[in-house]
Biopython code that builds the backbone (N, CA, C, O; Angstrom):
import numpy as np
from Bio.PDB.StructureBuilder import StructureBuilder

atoms = [
    (1, "MET", "N", (92.340, 111.888, 111.612)),
    (1, "MET", "CA", (92.564, 113.028, 110.660)),
    (1, "MET", "C", (91.808, 113.303, 109.704)),
    (1, "MET", "O", (91.143, 112.350, 109.297)),
    (2, "GLN", "N", (91.649, 114.399, 109.124)),
    (2, "GLN", "CA", (90.819, 115.140, 108.381)),
    (2, "GLN", "C", (91.778, 114.951, 106.779)),
    (2, "GLN", "O", (92.999, 115.093, 106.853)),
    (3, "PRO", "N", (91.253, 114.691, 105.654)),
    (3, "PRO", "CA", (92.048, 115.062, 104.321)),
    (3, "PRO", "C", (91.998, 116.461, 104.830)),
    (3, "PRO", "O", (91.344, 117.057, 105.687)),
    (4, "THR", "N", (93.413, 116.911, 103.547)),
    (4, "THR", "CA", (93.453, 118.088, 103.521)),
    (4, "THR", "C", (93.275, 118.396, 102.436)),
    (4, "THR", "O", (92.606, 119.426, 102.366)),
    (5, "GLY", "N", (93.637, 117.876, 101.247)),
    (5, "GLY", "CA", (93.667, 118.116, 99.876)),
    (5, "GLY", "C", (95.021, 118.664, 99.502)),
    (5, "GLY", "O", (95.191, 119.192, 98.403)),
    (6, "GLY", "N", (95.965, 118.555, 100.370)),
    (6, "GLY", "CA", (97.234, 118.870, 99.794)),
    (6, "GLY", "C", (98.511, 118.756, 101.035)),
    (6, "GLY", "O", (98.524, 118.150, 102.106)),
    (7, "GLU", "N", (99.193, 119.328, 100.589)),
    (7, "GLU", "CA", (100.308, 119.429, 101.855)),
    (7, "GLU", "C", (100.988, 120.828, 102.496)),
    (7, "GLU", "O", (101.767, 121.582, 101.912)),
    (8, "ARG", "N", (100.622, 120.921, 103.460)),
    (8, "ARG", "CA", (101.433, 122.455, 103.811)),
    (8, "ARG", "C", (102.395, 122.244, 104.591)),
    (8, "ARG", "O", (102.384, 121.254, 105.323)),
    (9, "GLN", "N", (103.535, 123.230, 104.591)),
    (9, "GLN", "CA", (104.604, 123.294, 105.351)),
    (9, "GLN", "C", (104.623, 124.552, 106.262)),
    (9, "GLN", "O", (104.485, 125.673, 105.772)),
    (10, "THR", "N", (104.810, 124.337, 107.708)),
    (10, "THR", "CA", (104.407, 126.119, 108.311)),
    (10, "THR", "C", (105.838, 126.725, 108.151)),
    (10, "THR", "O", (106.009, 127.848, 108.626)),
    (11, "GLY", "N", (106.839, 126.129, 107.561)),
    (11, "GLY", "CA", (108.089, 126.702, 107.760)),
    (11, "GLY", "C", (108.634, 126.462, 108.957)),
    (11, "GLY", "O", (108.063, 125.838, 109.852)),
    (12, "GLY", "N", (110.173, 127.122, 109.055)),
    (12, "GLY", "CA", (111.336, 126.323, 110.145)),
    (12, "GLY", "C", (112.236, 125.745, 109.496)),
    (12, "GLY", "O", (111.983, 125.214, 108.415)),
    (13, "THR", "N", (113.318, 125.741, 109.975)),
    (13, "THR", "CA", (114.752, 124.670, 109.388)),
    (13, "THR", "C", (114.239, 123.472, 110.280)),
    (13, "THR", "O", (114.389, 122.356, 109.782)),
    (14, "ASP", "N", (113.777, 123.530, 111.265)),
    (14, "ASP", "CA", (113.999, 121.788, 112.338)),
    (14, "ASP", "C", (112.630, 121.448, 112.186)),
    (14, "ASP", "O", (112.180, 120.925, 113.206)),
    (15, "GLU", "N", (111.759, 121.576, 111.195)),
    (15, "GLU", "CA", (110.654, 121.026, 111.092)),
    (15, "GLU", "C", (111.194, 119.772, 110.145)),
    (15, "GLU", "O", (112.177, 119.899, 109.416)),
    (16, "ALA", "N", (110.318, 118.373, 110.265)),
    (16, "ALA", "CA", (110.350, 117.312, 109.717)),
    (16, "ALA", "C", (109.683, 117.788, 108.197)),
    (16, "ALA", "O", (109.155, 118.893, 108.078)),
    (17, "VAL", "N", (109.759, 116.980, 107.246)),
    (17, "VAL", "CA", (109.531, 117.217, 105.703)),
    (17, "VAL", "C", (108.293, 116.856, 105.704)),
    (17, "VAL", "O", (108.145, 115.835, 106.377)),
    (18, "PRO", "N", (106.868, 117.435, 105.021)),
    (18, "PRO", "CA", (105.774, 116.940, 105.323)),
    (18, "PRO", "C", (105.512, 115.212, 104.828)),
    (18, "PRO", "O", (106.228, 115.000, 103.850)),
    (19, "PRO", "N", (104.915, 114.277, 105.119)),
    (19, "PRO", "CA", (104.516, 113.498, 104.762)),
    (19, "PRO", "C", (103.911, 113.364, 103.283)),
    (19, "PRO", "O", (103.897, 112.251, 102.758)),
    (20, "GLY", "N", (103.562, 114.144, 102.810)),
    (20, "GLY", "CA", (102.826, 114.303, 101.293)),
    (20, "GLY", "C", (104.283, 114.396, 100.486)),
    (20, "GLY", "O", (104.494, 113.767, 99.450)),
    (21, "ARG", "N", (105.305, 115.323, 101.153)),
    (21, "ARG", "CA", (106.296, 115.682, 100.063)),
    (21, "ARG", "C", (107.205, 114.501, 99.931)),
    (21, "ARG", "O", (107.673, 114.146, 98.849)),
    (22, "MET", "N", (107.458, 113.848, 101.182)),
    (22, "MET", "CA", (108.155, 112.165, 100.991)),
    (22, "MET", "C", (107.240, 111.326, 100.212)),
    (22, "MET", "O", (107.829, 110.943, 99.201)),
    (23, "VAL", "N", (105.880, 110.825, 100.279)),
    (23, "VAL", "CA", (105.318, 110.121, 99.254)),
    (23, "VAL", "C", (105.701, 110.867, 97.536)),
    (23, "VAL", "O", (105.644, 110.192, 96.508)),
    (24, "ARG", "N", (106.005, 112.070, 97.560)),
    (24, "ARG", "CA", (106.133, 112.404, 96.112)),
    (24, "ARG", "C", (107.588, 112.149, 95.854)),
    (24, "ARG", "O", (107.957, 111.931, 94.700)),
    (25, "ASN", "N", (108.392, 112.162, 96.797)),
    (25, "ASN", "CA", (109.518, 112.263, 96.206)),
    (25, "ASN", "C", (109.653, 110.598, 95.929)),
    (25, "ASN", "O", (110.003, 110.247, 94.802)),
    (26, "GLY", "N", (109.396, 109.657, 96.877)),
    (26, "GLY", "CA", (108.997, 108.151, 97.114)),
    (26, "GLY", "C", (108.866, 107.842, 95.333)),
    (26, "GLY", "O", (109.750, 107.362, 94.625)),
    (27, "VAL", "N", (107.555, 108.262, 94.928)),
    (27, "VAL", "CA", (106.857, 107.972, 93.851)),
    (27, "VAL", "C", (107.980, 108.448, 92.526)),
    (27, "VAL", "O", (107.991, 107.654, 91.585)),
    (28, "ILE", "N", (109.010, 109.814, 92.389)),
    (28, "ILE", "CA", (109.626, 109.797, 91.517)),
    (28, "ILE", "C", (111.038, 108.782, 91.286)),
    (28, "ILE", "O", (111.624, 108.376, 90.283)),
    (29, "ALA", "N", (111.250, 108.603, 92.841)),
    (29, "ALA", "CA", (112.416, 107.558, 92.653)),
    (29, "ALA", "C", (112.594, 106.302, 92.195)),
    (29, "ALA", "O", (113.588, 105.717, 91.766)),
    (30, "ALA", "N", (110.851, 105.803, 92.444)),
    (30, "ALA", "CA", (110.905, 104.548, 92.168)),
    (30, "ALA", "C", (110.437, 104.728, 90.703)),
    (30, "ALA", "O", (111.058, 103.901, 90.034)),
    (31, "LEU", "N", (109.764, 105.317, 90.067)),
    (31, "LEU", "CA", (109.233, 105.580, 88.742)),
    (31, "LEU", "C", (110.265, 105.912, 87.684)),
    (31, "LEU", "O", (110.600, 105.244, 86.705)),
    (32, "GLY", "N", (110.742, 107.225, 88.145)),
    (32, "GLY", "CA", (112.039, 107.531, 87.418)),
    (32, "GLY", "C", (110.938, 109.067, 86.853)),
    (32, "GLY", "O", (109.741, 109.285, 87.041)),
    (33, "ARG", "N", (111.994, 109.869, 86.136)),
    (33, "ARG", "CA", (111.530, 111.083, 85.927)),
    (33, "ARG", "C", (110.816, 110.813, 84.169)),
    (33, "ARG", "O", (111.601, 110.549, 83.258)),
    (34, "PRO", "N", (109.513, 110.907, 83.935)),
    (34, "PRO", "CA", (109.229, 110.675, 82.480)),
    (34, "PRO", "C", (109.657, 112.015, 81.567)),
    (34, "PRO", "O", (109.925, 113.126, 82.023)),
    (35, "PRO", "N", (109.650, 111.671, 80.355)),
    (35, "PRO", "CA", (109.756, 112.980, 79.364)),
    (35, "PRO", "C", (108.606, 114.001, 79.564)),
    (35, "PRO", "O", (107.417, 113.690, 79.511)),
    (36, "GLU", "N", (108.998, 115.047, 79.761)),
    (36, "GLU", "CA", (108.227, 116.234, 79.634)),
    (36, "GLU", "C", (107.622, 116.216, 81.181)),
    (36, "GLU", "O", (106.516, 116.661, 81.487)),
    (37, "PHE", "N", (108.121, 115.899, 81.660)),
    (37, "PHE", "CA", (107.835, 115.827, 82.971)),
    (37, "PHE", "C", (107.411, 117.277, 83.355)),
    (37, "PHE", "O", (108.029, 118.267, 82.966)),
    (38, "TYR", "N", (105.994, 117.333, 84.375)),
    (38, "TYR", "CA", (105.495, 118.432, 84.643)),
    (38, "TYR", "C", (105.550, 118.952, 86.298)),
    (38, "TYR", "O", (106.169, 119.880, 86.818)),
    (39, "ASP", "N", (104.668, 117.978, 86.843)),
    (39, "ASP", "CA", (104.647, 117.918, 88.480)),
    (39, "ASP", "C", (104.185, 116.682, 88.662)),
    (39, "ASP", "O", (104.013, 115.904, 87.724)),
    (40, "ILE", "N", (103.857, 116.298, 90.332)),
    (40, "ILE", "CA", (103.714, 115.389, 90.845)),
    (40, "ILE", "C", (102.218, 115.824, 91.571)),
    (40, "ILE", "O", (102.573, 116.866, 92.122)),
    (41, "THR", "N", (101.256, 115.719, 91.794)),
    (41, "THR", "CA", (100.349, 115.836, 92.734)),
    (41, "THR", "C", (100.291, 114.590, 93.865)),
    (41, "THR", "O", (100.344, 113.382, 93.636)),
    (42, "VAL", "N", (100.153, 115.338, 95.272)),
    (42, "VAL", "CA", (99.583, 114.504, 96.184)),
    (42, "VAL", "C", (98.786, 114.929, 96.970)),
    (42, "VAL", "O", (98.929, 115.970, 97.612)),
    (43, "ARG", "N", (97.672, 114.045, 97.032)),
    (43, "ARG", "CA", (96.550, 114.227, 97.982)),
    (43, "ARG", "C", (95.979, 113.456, 98.672)),
    (43, "ARG", "O", (95.520, 112.415, 98.201)),
    (44, "ALA", "N", (95.858, 113.808, 100.079)),
    (44, "ALA", "CA", (95.349, 112.990, 101.136)),
    (44, "ALA", "C", (94.353, 112.524, 101.300)),
    (44, "ALA", "O", (93.482, 113.165, 101.889)),
    (45, "VAL", "N", (94.111, 111.194, 100.823)),
    (45, "VAL", "CA", (92.584, 110.880, 100.993)),
    (45, "VAL", "C", (91.867, 110.441, 102.355)),
    (45, "VAL", "O", (90.716, 110.753, 102.660)),
    (46, "TRP", "N", (92.731, 109.673, 103.112)),
    (46, "TRP", "CA", (92.561, 109.665, 104.220)),
    (46, "TRP", "C", (94.044, 109.603, 104.897)),
    (46, "TRP", "O", (95.118, 109.930, 104.393)),
    (47, "GLU", "N", (93.721, 108.989, 106.421)),
    (47, "GLU", "CA", (95.215, 109.125, 107.312)),
    (47, "GLU", "C", (95.965, 107.947, 106.491)),
    (47, "GLU", "O", (95.496, 106.836, 106.242)),
    (48, "ASN", "N", (97.472, 108.539, 106.064)),
    (48, "ASN", "CA", (98.495, 108.001, 105.689)),
    (48, "ASN", "C", (97.861, 107.180, 104.434)),
    (48, "ASN", "O", (98.401, 106.093, 104.227)),
    (49, "HIS", "N", (96.770, 107.552, 103.549)),
    (49, "HIS", "CA", (96.574, 107.364, 102.473)),
    (49, "HIS", "C", (96.559, 108.278, 101.265)),
    (49, "HIS", "O", (95.903, 109.302, 101.459)),
    (50, "TYR", "N", (97.029, 108.188, 100.254)),
    (50, "TYR", "CA", (97.475, 109.466, 99.023)),
    (50, "TYR", "C", (96.988, 109.184, 97.689)),
    (50, "TYR", "O", (97.437, 108.167, 97.162)),
    (51, "ARG", "N", (95.901, 110.098, 96.840)),
    (51, "ARG", "CA", (96.114, 109.662, 95.682)),
    (51, "ARG", "C", (97.419, 110.645, 94.815)),
    (51, "ARG", "O", (97.598, 111.861, 94.880)),
    (52, "VAL", "N", (97.947, 109.936, 94.273)),
    (52, "VAL", "CA", (99.072, 110.912, 92.992)),
    (52, "VAL", "C", (98.820, 110.653, 91.832)),
    (52, "VAL", "O", (98.308, 109.687, 91.267)),
    (53, "ASN", "N", (99.332, 111.854, 91.428)),
    (53, "ASN", "CA", (99.060, 112.110, 89.698)),
    (53, "ASN", "C", (100.554, 112.308, 89.111)),
    (53, "ASN", "O", (101.129, 113.221, 89.704)),
    (54, "VAL", "N", (101.218, 111.788, 88.256)),
    (54, "VAL", "CA", (102.221, 112.166, 87.569)),
    (54, "VAL", "C", (101.904, 113.127, 86.571)),
    (54, "VAL", "O", (101.065, 112.589, 85.849)),
    (55, "LEU", "N", (102.184, 114.463, 86.094)),
    (55, "LEU", "CA", (101.635, 115.004, 85.431)),
    (55, "LEU", "C", (102.715, 115.188, 84.145)),
    (55, "LEU", "O", (103.823, 115.443, 84.617)),
    (56, "VAL", "N", (102.743, 115.141, 82.680)),
    (56, "VAL", "CA", (103.449, 115.728, 81.644)),
    (56, "VAL", "C", (102.783, 116.531, 80.706)),
    (56, "VAL", "O", (101.601, 116.756, 80.444)),
    (57, "GLY", "N", (103.771, 116.867, 80.314)),
    (57, "GLY", "CA", (103.414, 118.114, 79.179)),
    (57, "GLY", "C", (104.086, 119.476, 78.805)),
    (57, "GLY", "O", (104.399, 120.439, 79.505)),
    (58, "PRO", "N", (104.160, 119.319, 77.947)),
    (58, "PRO", "CA", (105.277, 120.270, 77.099)),
    (58, "PRO", "C", (104.834, 121.973, 78.102)),
    (58, "PRO", "O", (105.792, 122.711, 78.328)),
    (59, "ASP", "N", (103.790, 122.307, 78.473)),
    (59, "ASP", "CA", (103.507, 123.562, 78.897)),
    (59, "ASP", "C", (101.960, 123.185, 79.413)),
    (59, "ASP", "O", (101.198, 122.336, 78.951)),
    (60, "PRO", "N", (101.751, 124.144, 80.575)),
    (60, "PRO", "CA", (100.838, 124.269, 81.429)),
    (60, "PRO", "C", (99.205, 123.807, 80.656)),
    (60, "PRO", "O", (98.266, 123.228, 81.202)),
    (61, "THR", "N", (99.313, 124.312, 79.212)),
    (61, "THR", "CA", (97.554, 124.476, 78.605)),
    (61, "THR", "C", (97.871, 123.005, 78.138)),
    (61, "THR", "O", (96.942, 122.805, 77.356)),
    (62, "SER", "N", (98.779, 121.636, 78.154)),
    (62, "SER", "CA", (98.681, 120.818, 77.434)),
    (62, "SER", "C", (99.097, 119.769, 78.285)),
    (62, "SER", "O", (99.697, 118.797, 77.825)),
    (63, "ILE", "N", (98.738, 119.920, 79.905)),
    (63, "ILE", "CA", (99.056, 118.279, 80.392)),
    (63, "ILE", "C", (98.197, 117.776, 80.677)),
    (63, "ILE", "O", (97.013, 118.081, 80.528)),
    (64, "ARG", "N", (98.722, 116.815, 81.191)),
    (64, "ARG", "CA", (98.009, 115.099, 81.370)),
    (64, "ARG", "C", (98.468, 114.386, 82.248)),
    (64, "ARG", "O", (99.606, 114.632, 82.648)),
    (65, "ILE", "N", (97.627, 113.155, 82.879)),
    (65, "ILE", "CA", (97.972, 112.545, 83.344)),
    (65, "ILE", "C", (98.531, 111.296, 83.102)),
    (65, "ILE", "O", (97.848, 110.408, 82.592)),
    (66, "ALA", "N", (100.194, 111.049, 83.540)),
    (66, "ALA", "CA", (100.759, 109.957, 82.340)),
    (66, "ALA", "C", (100.684, 109.098, 83.456)),
    (66, "ALA", "O", (100.255, 108.188, 82.746)),
    (67, "HIS", "N", (100.722, 108.547, 84.644)),
    (67, "HIS", "CA", (100.671, 107.957, 85.675)),
    (67, "HIS", "C", (99.513, 108.279, 87.147)),
    (67, "HIS", "O", (99.238, 109.440, 87.449)),
    (68, "SER", "N", (98.951, 107.105, 87.919)),
    (68, "SER", "CA", (97.867, 107.787, 88.402)),
    (68, "SER", "C", (98.372, 106.469, 89.943)),
    (68, "SER", "O", (98.798, 105.332, 89.738)),
    (69, "TYR", "N", (98.222, 106.887, 90.874)),
    (69, "TYR", "CA", (98.431, 105.695, 92.000)),
    (69, "TYR", "C", (97.714, 106.221, 93.651)),
    (69, "TYR", "O", (97.559, 107.320, 94.184)),
    (70, "PHE", "N", (97.452, 104.992, 94.001)),
    (70, "PHE", "CA", (96.706, 105.014, 95.143)),
    (70, "PHE", "C", (97.718, 105.116, 96.073)),
    (70, "PHE", "O", (98.412, 104.384, 95.367)),
    (71, "VAL", "N", (98.702, 105.435, 97.345)),
    (71, "VAL", "CA", (99.727, 105.172, 97.691)),
    (71, "VAL", "C", (99.242, 105.081, 99.325)),
    (71, "VAL", "O", (98.848, 106.064, 99.953)),
    (72, "LYS", "N", (99.323, 104.049, 99.745)),
    (72, "LYS", "CA", (99.687, 103.930, 101.343)),
    (72, "LYS", "C", (100.865, 104.226, 102.122)),
    (72, "LYS", "O", (101.855, 103.495, 102.165)),
    (73, "ALA", "N", (100.693, 105.597, 102.891)),
    (73, "ALA", "CA", (102.358, 105.599, 103.397)),
    (73, "ALA", "C", (102.349, 105.428, 104.832)),
    (73, "ALA", "O", (101.364, 105.300, 105.560)),
    (74, "GLY", "N", (103.928, 105.448, 105.234)),
    (74, "GLY", "CA", (104.396, 105.148, 106.687)),
    (74, "GLY", "C", (103.784, 106.300, 107.243)),
    (74, "GLY", "O", (103.103, 107.071, 106.568)),
    (75, "GLU", "N", (104.051, 106.468, 108.702)),
    (75, "GLU", "CA", (103.897, 108.232, 109.432)),
    (75, "GLU", "C", (105.027, 108.922, 108.776)),
    (75, "GLU", "O", (104.712, 109.992, 108.256)),
    (76, "ASN", "N", (106.129, 108.610, 108.685)),
    (76, "ASN", "CA", (107.262, 109.534, 108.136)),
    (76, "ASN", "C", (107.044, 109.922, 106.334)),
    (76, "ASN", "O", (107.621, 110.738, 105.615)),
    (77, "GLY", "N", (106.083, 109.047, 106.092)),
    (77, "GLY", "CA", (105.966, 109.351, 104.290)),
    (77, "GLY", "C", (106.298, 108.366, 103.523)),
    (77, "GLY", "O", (106.183, 108.477, 102.302)),
    (78, "ASP", "N", (106.784, 107.188, 104.128)),
    (78, "ASP", "CA", (107.825, 106.169, 103.262)),
    (78, "ASP", "C", (106.457, 105.404, 102.629)),
    (78, "ASP", "O", (105.464, 105.110, 103.294)),
    (79, "ILE", "N", (106.677, 105.101, 100.901)),
    (79, "ILE", "CA", (105.207, 104.096, 100.527)),
    (79, "ILE", "C", (105.913, 102.774, 101.275)),
    (79, "ILE", "O", (107.045, 102.335, 101.483)),
    (80, "LEU", "N", (104.263, 102.358, 101.592)),
    (80, "LEU", "CA", (104.451, 100.863, 101.872)),
    (80, "LEU", "C", (103.532, 100.313, 100.718)),
    (80, "LEU", "O", (103.495, 99.083, 100.659)),
    (81, "SER", "N", (102.999, 100.802, 100.055)),
    (81, "SER", "CA", (102.226, 99.941, 98.963)),
    (81, "SER", "C", (101.314, 101.080, 98.405)),
    (81, "SER", "O", (100.664, 101.959, 98.971)),
    (82, "ALA", "N", (101.541, 100.675, 96.792)),
    (82, "ALA", "CA", (100.602, 101.455, 95.862)),
    (82, "ALA", "C", (99.661, 100.426, 94.751)),
    (82, "ALA", "O", (99.800, 99.227, 94.508)),
    (83, "THR", "N", (98.801, 101.297, 94.282)),
    (83, "THR", "CA", (97.903, 100.501, 93.555)),
    (83, "THR", "C", (97.590, 101.560, 92.359)),
    (83, "THR", "O", (96.951, 102.595, 92.550)),
    (84, "PRO", "N", (98.108, 101.177, 91.137)),
    (84, "PRO", "CA", (98.596, 99.932, 90.401)),
    (84, "PRO", "C", (100.312, 99.859, 91.071)),
    (84, "PRO", "O", (100.876, 100.907, 91.385)),
    (85, "ARG", "N", (100.699, 99.102, 91.157)),
    (85, "ARG", "CA", (102.112, 99.029, 91.578)),
    (85, "ARG", "C", (103.399, 99.914, 90.634)),
    (85, "ARG", "O", (103.396, 100.206, 89.438)),
    (86, "ILE", "N", (104.280, 100.141, 91.529)),
    (86, "ILE", "CA", (104.956, 101.491, 90.764)),
    (86, "ILE", "C", (106.430, 100.484, 90.402)),
    (86, "ILE", "O", (107.182, 99.906, 91.186)),
    (87, "CYS", "N", (106.452, 100.554, 89.079)),
    (87, "CYS", "CA", (107.601, 100.292, 88.521)),
    (87, "CYS", "C", (108.676, 101.369, 87.908)),
    (87, "CYS", "O", (108.279, 102.441, 87.450)),
    (88, "ARG", "N", (109.707, 101.103, 87.925)),
    (88, "ARG", "CA", (110.819, 101.788, 87.118)),
    (88, "ARG", "C", (110.483, 101.794, 85.931)),
    (88, "ARG", "O", (110.606, 100.766, 85.266)),
    (89, "LEU", "N", (109.863, 103.226, 85.258)),
    (89, "LEU", "CA", (109.636, 103.077, 83.696)),
    (89, "LEU", "C", (110.908, 104.060, 83.367)),
    (89, "LEU", "O", (111.460, 103.686, 82.332)),
    (90, "TYR", "N", (111.371, 104.919, 83.806)),
    (90, "TYR", "CA", (112.112, 105.852, 83.135)),
    (90, "TYR", "C", (113.913, 105.884, 84.110)),
    (90, "TYR", "O", (114.090, 105.600, 85.295)),
    (91, "ALA", "N", (114.773, 106.242, 83.277)),
    (91, "ALA", "CA", (115.964, 106.886, 83.804)),
    (91, "ALA", "C", (116.007, 107.926, 84.693)),
    (91, "ALA", "O", (117.090, 108.381, 85.061)),
]
sb = StructureBuilder()
sb.init_structure("model")
sb.init_model(0)
sb.init_chain("A")
sb.init_seg("    ")
for serial, (resi, resn, name, xyz) in enumerate(atoms, 1):
    if name == "N":
        sb.init_residue(resn, " ", resi, " ")
    sb.init_atom(name, np.array(xyz, "f"), 0.0, 1.0, " ", f" {name:<3s}", serial, name[0])
structure = sb.get_structure()
């Protein structure tokens, strides 16, 4: 599988959720929602391996990376491991 640089969904109601979306959801569920949360980026590095950055800031001109993880995911996007380990830091 070639890195895609992001996630794509072609549409349709019966399609599975893309693995990148499942990784994103898994990271925010494990970490919690940081103050001034802006977004989470998920980039495919190679098959089932992703770079995940948690972005925070009050507006697009002042965002910063608050947390960054290298994530190995299962075929359906469930997180198998992360470096550094994802710990619950926020409610």
